[in-house]
LUMBA-971869 format. One record per residue (C-alpha): x, y, z. Coordinates in pm, whole numbers. Last residue first. Layout:
N
{{X,Y,Z}}
...
This chain:
613
{{2178,16982,6162}}
{{2265,16638,6012}}
{{2485,16484,6273}}
{{2265,16548,6526}}
{{1953,16370,6353}}
{{2155,16074,6285}}
{{2306,16087,6602}}
{{2008,16075,6804}}
{{1866,15823,6552}}
{{2175,15599,6611}}
{{2127,15621,6982}}
{{1729,15543,6987}}
{{1785,15238,6788}}
{{2048,15093,7015}}
{{1840,15137,7322}}
{{1528,15026,7272}}
{{1480,14852,6933}}
{{1844,14684,6944}}
{{1843,14603,7339}}
{{1530,14470,7311}}
{{1555,14326,6991}}
{{1859,14143,7169}}
{{2234,14230,7152}}
{{2490,13978,7087}}
{{2747,13886,7317}}
{{2675,13575,7542}}
{{2377,13508,7415}}
{{2042,13662,7297}}
{{2146,13967,7501}}
{{2005,14280,7673}}
{{1714,14148,7838}}
{{1882,13936,8074}}
{{2104,14222,8208}}
{{1826,14397,8356}}
{{1809,14795,8211}}
{{2013,15087,8306}}
{{2348,14894,8261}}
{{2316,14879,7919}}
{{2212,15275,7877}}
{{2566,15395,7978}}
{{2761,15179,7652}}
{{2554,15286,7373}}
{{2827,15487,7194}}
{{2737,15561,6816}}
{{3026,15728,6731}}
{{3008,15930,6411}}
{{3329,15904,6221}}
{{3614,16143,6081}}
{{3902,16009,6329}}
{{3897,15628,6481}}
{{3966,15582,6843}}
{{3727,15352,6934}}
{{3706,15255,7288}}
{{3350,15265,7405}}
{{3313,15367,7744}}
{{3304,15083,8018}}
{{2970,14885,8065}}
{{3012,14598,8325}}
{{2726,14384,8392}}
{{2517,14242,8672}}
{{2393,13924,8671}}
{{2087,13897,8878}}
{{2120,13766,9253}}
{{2071,13368,9302}}
{{1745,13250,9384}}
{{1874,12913,9218}}
{{1645,12954,8888}}
{{1680,13316,8875}}
{{2038,13249,8891}}
{{2045,12992,8596}}
{{1780,13191,8400}}
{{2062,13489,8415}}
{{2324,13280,8322}}
{{2154,13138,8001}}
{{1976,13466,7915}}
{{2353,13621,7925}}
{{2569,13350,7791}}
{{2876,13495,7986}}
{{3210,13681,7894}}
{{2984,13985,7924}}
{{3152,14166,7671}}
{{2956,14513,7682}}
{{2783,14694,7356}}
{{3005,15005,7315}}
{{3039,15046,6970}}
{{2768,15175,6636}}
{{3047,15356,6373}}
{{2827,15576,6174}}
{{3073,15666,5856}}
{{2969,15965,5637}}
{{3015,15859,5227}}
{{3187,16144,5013}}
{{3414,15849,4825}}
{{3716,16002,5037}}
{{3512,15945,5336}}
{{3464,15591,5280}}
{{3874,15538,5202}}
{{3919,15736,5505}}
{{3730,15553,5737}}
{{3846,15206,5560}}
{{4214,15334,5635}}
{{4150,15423,5996}}
{{4022,15050,6045}}
{{4349,14936,5943}}
{{4501,15181,6200}}
{{4253,15078,6475}}
{{4370,14674,6408}}
{{4714,14852,6433}}
{{4642,14970,6770}}
{{4525,14694,6984}}
{{4477,14339,6822}}
{{4344,14077,7050}}
{{4188,14352,7318}}
{{4044,14595,7044}}
{{3911,14334,6835}}
{{3748,14190,7158}}
{{3547,14551,7256}}
{{3495,14588,6920}}
{{3274,14315,6834}}
{{3146,14494,6483}}
{{2947,14735,6378}}
{{3013,14978,6063}}
{{2741,15216,5967}}
{{2802,15323,5606}}
{{2586,15686,5514}}
{{2523,15782,5154}}
{{2466,15520,4938}}
{{2273,15616,4609}}
{{2590,15682,4440}}
{{2768,15309,4496}}
{{3062,15327,4344}}
{{3301,15347,4714}}
{{2982,15102,4922}}
{{3015,14827,4654}}
{{3398,14886,4598}}
{{3448,14822,4990}}
{{3167,14533,4973}}
{{3359,14335,4698}}
{{3696,14342,4906}}
{{3529,14236,5209}}
{{3292,13950,5098}}
{{3598,13826,4984}}
{{3863,13881,5252}}
{{3584,13721,5489}}
{{3480,13418,5273}}
{{3901,13297,5268}}
{{3926,13405,5641}}
{{3645,13169,5734}}
{{3630,13154,6101}}
{{3789,13455,6182}}
{{4118,13582,6098}}
{{4330,13754,5779}}
{{4096,14090,5736}}
{{4243,14202,5397}}
{{3944,14417,5351}}
{{3792,14525,5738}}
{{3452,14552,5802}}
{{3486,14316,6092}}
{{3459,13950,6003}}
{{3425,13685,6336}}
{{3089,13594,6090}}
{{3020,13803,5784}}
{{2751,14069,5771}}
{{2607,14273,5463}}
{{2285,14472,5552}}
{{2126,14691,5284}}
{{1949,15022,5353}}
{{1643,15208,5260}}
{{1555,15413,5520}}
{{1347,15494,5832}}
{{1738,15566,6001}}
{{1635,15458,6342}}
{{1404,15149,6254}}
{{1586,14990,6037}}
{{1920,15024,6205}}
{{1764,14878,6517}}
{{1620,14609,6283}}
{{1959,14527,6147}}
{{2146,14510,6533}}
{{2194,14164,6522}}
{{2309,14172,6166}}
{{2603,14427,6262}}
{{2687,14220,6538}}
{{2763,13943,6335}}
{{3049,14089,6153}}
{{3025,14425,5996}}
{{2858,14622,5746}}
{{2539,14795,5738}}
{{2495,15043,5404}}
{{2233,15328,5396}}
{{2092,15476,5077}}
{{1981,15105,4956}}
{{1807,15164,4641}}
{{1411,15127,4757}}
{{1173,14973,4980}}
{{1189,15089,5337}}
{{1416,14947,5627}}
{{1640,14680,5576}}
{{1721,14460,5234}}
{{1917,14153,5345}}
{{1788,13918,5020}}
{{1882,13979,4697}}
{{2181,14190,4750}}
{{2280,13998,5088}}
{{2282,13690,4832}}
{{2508,13876,4583}}
{{2738,14004,4853}}
{{2832,13646,5038}}
{{2586,13525,5280}}
{{2763,13452,5647}}
{{2500,13628,5835}}
{{2191,13715,5661}}
{{1934,13416,5755}}
{{2106,13424,6109}}
{{2000,13766,6226}}
{{1800,13930,5972}}
{{1488,13887,6213}}
{{1682,14076,6490}}
{{1728,13784,6777}}
{{1481,13756,7084}}
{{1546,13388,7101}}
{{1795,13347,7380}}
{{1542,13610,7509}}
{{1392,13300,7605}}
{{1524,13204,7892}}
{{1428,13477,8116}}
{{1095,13337,8009}}
{{1196,13005,8155}}
{{1280,13113,8518}}
{{984,13338,8585}}
{{789,13129,8761}}
{{1016,12845,8927}}
{{1072,12543,8755}}
{{956,12162,8726}}
{{651,12334,8586}}
{{867,12384,8243}}
{{858,12008,8143}}
{{1170,11988,7885}}
{{861,12018,7602}}
{{621,11783,7801}}
{{647,11502,7466}}
{{1042,11524,7504}}
{{1075,11509,7839}}
{{833,11223,7863}}
{{996,11060,7643}}
{{1333,11057,7765}}
{{1232,10904,8037}}
{{1064,10614,7858}}
{{1383,10595,7661}}
{{1579,10575,7954}}
{{1377,10312,8127}}
{{1382,10125,7859}}
{{1779,10113,7832}}
{{1750,10027,8213}}
{{1565,9727,8145}}
{{1794,9651,7832}}
{{2116,9671,8082}}
{{1939,9443,8343}}
{{1800,9225,8118}}
{{2115,9170,7904}}
{{2350,9160,8201}}
{{2166,8861,8366}}
{{2076,8676,8030}}
{{2481,8673,8006}}
{{2514,8485,8284}}
{{2820,8621,8494}}
{{3076,8381,8512}}
{{3260,8462,8206}}
{{3320,8808,8407}}
{{3246,9109,8177}}
{{2912,9243,8331}}
{{3122,9197,8716}}
{{3415,9403,8601}}
{{3218,9704,8454}}
{{2964,9798,8691}}
{{3118,9715,9023}}
{{3496,9776,9006}}
{{3497,9999,8652}}
{{3231,10168,8802}}
{{3360,10279,9096}}
{{3697,10383,8986}}
{{3537,10584,8715}}
{{3332,10774,9013}}
{{3648,10844,9197}}
{{3865,10950,8862}}
{{3584,11187,8741}}
{{3535,11311,9109}}
{{3939,11411,9068}}
{{3848,11533,8691}}
{{3578,11778,8850}}
{{3791,11882,9154}}
{{4054,11959,8862}}
{{3789,12174,8674}}
{{3714,12342,8991}}
{{4012,12468,9071}}
{{4132,12558,8734}}
{{3818,12786,8684}}
{{3574,12638,8480}}
{{3440,12858,8181}}
{{3077,12790,8041}}
{{2957,12975,8324}}
{{2644,12985,8546}}
{{2844,12790,8803}}
{{2586,12507,8879}}
{{2586,12471,8476}}
{{2963,12479,8453}}
{{3009,12216,8709}}
{{2696,12028,8539}}
{{2853,11982,8227}}
{{3199,11897,8423}}
{{3076,11624,8558}}
{{2854,11461,8243}}
{{3175,11515,8087}}
{{3433,11316,8350}}
{{3192,11014,8379}}
{{3214,10836,8033}}
{{3540,10869,7941}}
{{3620,10779,8328}}
{{3423,10459,8302}}
{{3623,10351,7934}}
{{3969,10523,8071}}
{{3912,10264,8384}}
{{4191,10000,8233}}
{{4422,10275,8085}}
{{4452,10434,8449}}
{{4559,10164,8583}}
{{4786,10092,8324}}
{{4913,10439,8384}}
{{4947,10379,8742}}
{{5139,10012,8665}}
{{5409,10234,8467}}
{{5362,10013,8092}}
{{5383,10339,7916}}
{{5681,10362,7976}}
{{5847,10063,7924}}
{{5608,10088,7572}}
{{5783,10380,7483}}
{{6153,10240,7585}}
{{6072,9967,7328}}
{{6010,9645,7426}}
{{5662,9562,7413}}
{{5564,9559,7037}}
{{5696,9840,6777}}
{{5413,9755,6559}}
{{5138,9918,6870}}
{{5355,10256,6935}}
{{5392,10307,6541}}
{{4986,10246,6521}}
{{4960,10533,6821}}
{{5178,10733,6607}}
{{5040,10715,6279}}
{{4692,10775,6404}}
{{4763,11042,6644}}
{{4924,11234,6333}}
{{4744,11128,6052}}
{{4461,11303,6149}}
{{4597,11643,6060}}
{{4500,11548,5735}}
{{4163,11581,5747}}
{{4031,11561,6086}}
{{3986,11863,6195}}
{{4030,12168,6006}}
{{4250,12402,6267}}
{{4058,12631,6521}}
{{4001,12385,6771}}
{{4388,12341,6786}}
{{4664,12084,6666}}
{{5037,12141,6833}}
{{5042,12004,7172}}
{{4783,11742,7129}}
{{4918,11609,6790}}
{{5294,11666,6920}}
{{5198,11418,7163}}
{{5073,11138,6940}}
{{5340,11232,6750}}
{{5586,11183,7027}}
{{5420,10830,7138}}
{{5510,10668,6780}}
{{5885,10839,6735}}
{{5937,10668,7080}}
{{5831,10331,6953}}
{{5910,10340,6586}}
{{6278,10450,6715}}
{{6315,10116,6946}}
{{6139,9907,6722}}
{{6410,9971,6410}}
{{6632,9705,6513}}
{{6379,9507,6529}}
{{6280,9533,6209}}
{{5916,9690,6174}}
{{5625,9465,6066}}
{{5271,9615,5895}}
{{5008,9418,5714}}
{{4984,9164,6007}}
{{4619,9185,5995}}
{{4587,9331,6318}}
{{4823,9617,6228}}
{{4616,9696,5912}}
{{4236,9719,6142}}
{{4396,9981,6331}}
{{4508,10171,6058}}
{{4156,10057,5951}}
{{3963,10211,6286}}
{{4156,10552,6151}}
{{4022,10509,5811}}
{{3639,10449,5938}}
{{3681,10818,6052}}
{{3511,10990,5715}}
{{3243,10708,5689}}
{{3166,10697,6056}}
{{3073,11012,6101}}
{{3129,11299,6370}}
{{3429,11469,6238}}
{{3391,11501,5842}}
{{2977,11599,5869}}
{{3123,11870,6119}}
{{3437,12005,5903}}
{{3157,11976,5581}}
{{3367,12198,5301}}
{{3707,12160,5449}}
{{3674,11794,5629}}
{{3505,11687,5307}}
{{3790,11614,5064}}
{{4054,11458,5308}}
{{3769,11265,5539}}
{{3653,11111,5152}}
{{4060,11032,5110}}
{{4080,10842,5439}}
{{3777,10620,5389}}
{{3841,10494,5045}}
{{4191,10445,5166}}
{{4083,10252,5479}}
{{3788,10089,5282}}
{{4026,9964,4986}}
{{4297,9854,5258}}
{{4077,9655,5480}}
{{3877,9456,5195}}
{{4219,9396,5038}}
{{4410,9278,5344}}
{{4065,9037,5438}}
{{4077,8907,5062}}
{{4021,8498,5115}}
{{3683,8500,4962}}
{{3566,8303,5367}}
{{3829,8602,5512}}
{{3605,8891,5264}}
{{3251,8734,5422}}
{{3376,8764,5755}}
{{3535,9125,5725}}
{{3233,9259,5596}}
{{3006,9124,5861}}
{{3248,9254,6142}}
{{3272,9628,6012}}
{{2906,9712,5988}}
{{2755,9669,6371}}
{{3098,9704,6522}}
{{3190,9999,6283}}
{{2803,10134,6410}}
{{2894,10087,6788}}
{{3282,10307,6751}}
{{3135,10614,6572}}
{{2844,10630,6858}}
{{3073,10585,7099}}
{{3279,10891,6953}}
{{2964,11089,6979}}
{{2929,10997,7312}}
{{3099,11310,7423}}
{{2809,11538,7363}}
{{2584,11411,7622}}
{{2569,11657,7881}}
{{2545,11953,7646}}
{{2647,12228,7854}}
{{3027,12275,7658}}
{{2797,12313,7305}}
{{2825,12668,7369}}
{{3196,12681,7415}}
{{3154,12570,7060}}
{{3436,12305,6940}}
{{3220,12024,6909}}
{{2917,12182,6700}}
{{2618,12052,6785}}
{{2274,11968,6587}}
{{2313,11764,6305}}
{{2636,11620,6367}}
{{2528,11601,6741}}
{{2251,11346,6606}}
{{2447,11144,6413}}
{{2745,11092,6634}}
{{2463,11002,6909}}
{{2366,10710,6684}}
{{2371,10419,6874}}
{{1993,10379,7035}}
{{2102,10455,7372}}
{{2248,10769,7277}}
{{2022,10875,7042}}
{{1706,10867,7283}}
{{1959,11033,7508}}
{{2048,11312,7299}}
{{1681,11390,7265}}
{{1638,11390,7631}}
{{1947,11611,7686}}
{{1773,11853,7413}}
{{1461,11844,7611}}
{{1624,11943,7933}}
{{1804,12195,7776}}
{{1494,12358,7646}}
{{1320,12330,7966}}
{{1608,12403,8207}}
{{1822,12184,8377}}
{{1856,12086,8705}}
{{1654,11805,8868}}
{{1542,11654,8525}}
{{1891,11674,8422}}
{{2051,11496,8686}}
{{1857,11222,8642}}
{{1946,11264,8267}}
{{2314,11221,8399}}
{{2247,10902,8608}}
{{2028,10790,8365}}
{{2348,10816,8082}}
{{2605,10693,8277}}
{{2437,10363,8424}}
{{2345,10290,8038}}
{{2717,10341,7945}}
{{2845,10162,8229}}
{{2612,9855,8135}}
{{2634,9869,7763}}
{{2996,9871,7663}}
{{3176,9561,7772}}
{{2908,9331,7790}}
{{2734,9436,7459}}
{{3038,9397,7286}}
{{3149,9059,7433}}
{{2773,8925,7331}}
{{2832,9114,7012}}
{{3185,8888,6900}}
{{2932,8543,7079}}
{{2640,8594,6865}}
{{2850,8655,6557}}
{{3059,8364,6589}}
{{3376,8289,6459}}
{{3547,7939,6534}}
{{3702,7829,6181}}
{{4031,7884,6323}}
{{4118,8182,6089}}
{{3791,8340,6154}}
{{3857,8353,6553}}
{{4193,8514,6459}}
{{4046,8755,6211}}
{{3778,8819,6449}}
{{3962,8900,6731}}
{{4272,9114,6573}}
{{4008,9330,6375}}
{{3820,9395,6655}}
{{4140,9500,6921}}
{{4319,9707,6630}}
{{4003,9876,6510}}
{{3952,9946,6865}}
{{4331,10056,6910}}
{{4289,10277,6637}}
{{3984,10457,6712}}
{{4118,10519,7090}}
{{4414,10710,6971}}
{{4091,10906,6723}}
{{3961,11027,7098}}
{{4285,11162,7215}}
{{4300,11401,6925}}
{{4053,11651,7165}}
{{4355,11702,7347}}
{{4464,11933,7041}}
{{4478,12272,7280}}
{{4697,12105,7498}}
{{4880,12332,7718}}
{{4637,12516,7896}}
{{4309,12354,8089}}
{{3979,12405,7944}}
{{3828,12076,8149}}
{{3751,11932,7799}}
{{4125,11968,7691}}
{{4251,11797,7998}}
{{3999,11499,8011}}
{{4062,11436,7631}}
{{4440,11413,7712}}
{{4388,11182,7977}}
{{4205,10962,7759}}
{{4479,10934,7519}}
{{4720,10870,7749}}
{{4555,10655,7960}}
{{4454,10449,7630}}
{{4807,10443,7610}}
{{4904,10285,7908}}
{{4642,10007,7848}}
{{4800,9930,7507}}
{{5148,9924,7720}}
{{5002,9689,7899}}
{{5021,9409,7625}}
{{4768,9095,7687}}
{{4824,8820,7386}}
{{4621,8929,7111}}
{{4900,8938,6818}}
{{5149,9168,6692}}
{{5384,9169,6400}}
{{5780,9195,6408}}
{{5733,8942,6695}}
{{5739,8966,7060}}
{{5434,8800,7106}}
{{5207,9098,7119}}
{{4887,9204,7334}}
{{4560,9338,7281}}
{{4276,9469,7542}}
{{3897,9586,7484}}
{{3685,9897,7453}}
{{3772,10244,7381}}
């Protein structure tokens, strides 16, 4: 997201100013903003970051290569320019964000913000978020500095690549070095995206090939004939737009899909400045957005986060989202005018910029350290707020350790109730794990939990975050239930409300087949249903409402809709509206331990006794 580049009109590119590069930046940042605001139509808007990576690789390599060829490259001057470009705006936004966090955030959120601020200032935020945050999880929509992960990638590239390229220049092999690094990084990306998607998404080794794509262009390794430049430019822009429209957070990424925005950006750059795509990207308003894109990227995400926080809702209404983005443009324009430009002027002494930015960074480190040492400083908040928020940790003992573990692990480690061969099978998605303690208390017989996230107890289910694991686990679980003579009761639990809304009667027809198979095997089938679907993180939203003195969250508790024959239905819906909402959920949909022990367990116990009469 830093710097500018240009062309002399030849079949390769050079470093003169090219307005279409700023236009590309504008497209990239607008796609990212659109995606982050939760607006419809661009599910792959996050691929705008990939455009920035290619541009950064192109710019940095162009600078180093040209100056090394002229014998005037200076590491000191290079890093001074990078510092002027990145540090002033970054420390400003980070300081404002952590100050707002002190005023607004709950204790655990301030602690997390402080830790992420430390990571941001020390240029390792991508590593921090790799270990702590899922970029596409809606719950991470309230992490104010999550967007700085991409800056971490670029900053690490700035630290490591110049030395490698200068060394390659000295031995006369810059092209070989760039191609070698790029190919190795791309192959690693392909290998890692499937088994370790978070690492592939956040880390430089699997993102480096995108930066190296820009480096290949800067070293003049790719040329486009004059007659093909028009096509190349249009095709490149089309690929960038296609990525934003067709890729979604559900797709494994980056992997091969990142080729779309990466190759698209490369085609626009290499096509020169005379194509119709370049002329469109050179539209003055678009160029201006590109110039302020760095500040715009920095400001927009904390603003959206704090709007969500104020509303106590992870989803912003369209009007709020657009209003937040409009305000981000105002802040970005001011930041560009009064922070970025003065810091980058050659007439501004670097010593002044360095002292101001490092002093601000030191203050951020100090304030963040106080917040971490004080465990989020709960004394800032009205009494009882942290107690409400702490319900997020009130989940069943096996809720996390026995979800997504497979049948073999479950047979060894996921027993519930008294010791002995299991007589009760609790089978379902993560909701089954959430009520496992309740089932153990209600049935008081040896049992077994088999739980797979986003995977209802339906063999052959094609959806979920890991369809292969879902199908394999469900197939084995069905055979285990049918063949195990000790199992006399099968309790099915899932997020039925969502499944009914998304899949309707066809889902229930398939579920009826499961019930019929279990019934034919002599098993009694109990379905636990009626847990409301609040649509918000209940402990978080309840704590914020208490924080600002607002009325408590009210649940809607419709009766369970389970159109199945041959089952014992345990409908817990009515009881959920008779207790304070914050006690009943550990997040936006999973029942808490309190709900399990005080509501769900008695309901199962009563149904079990009634069916035995």
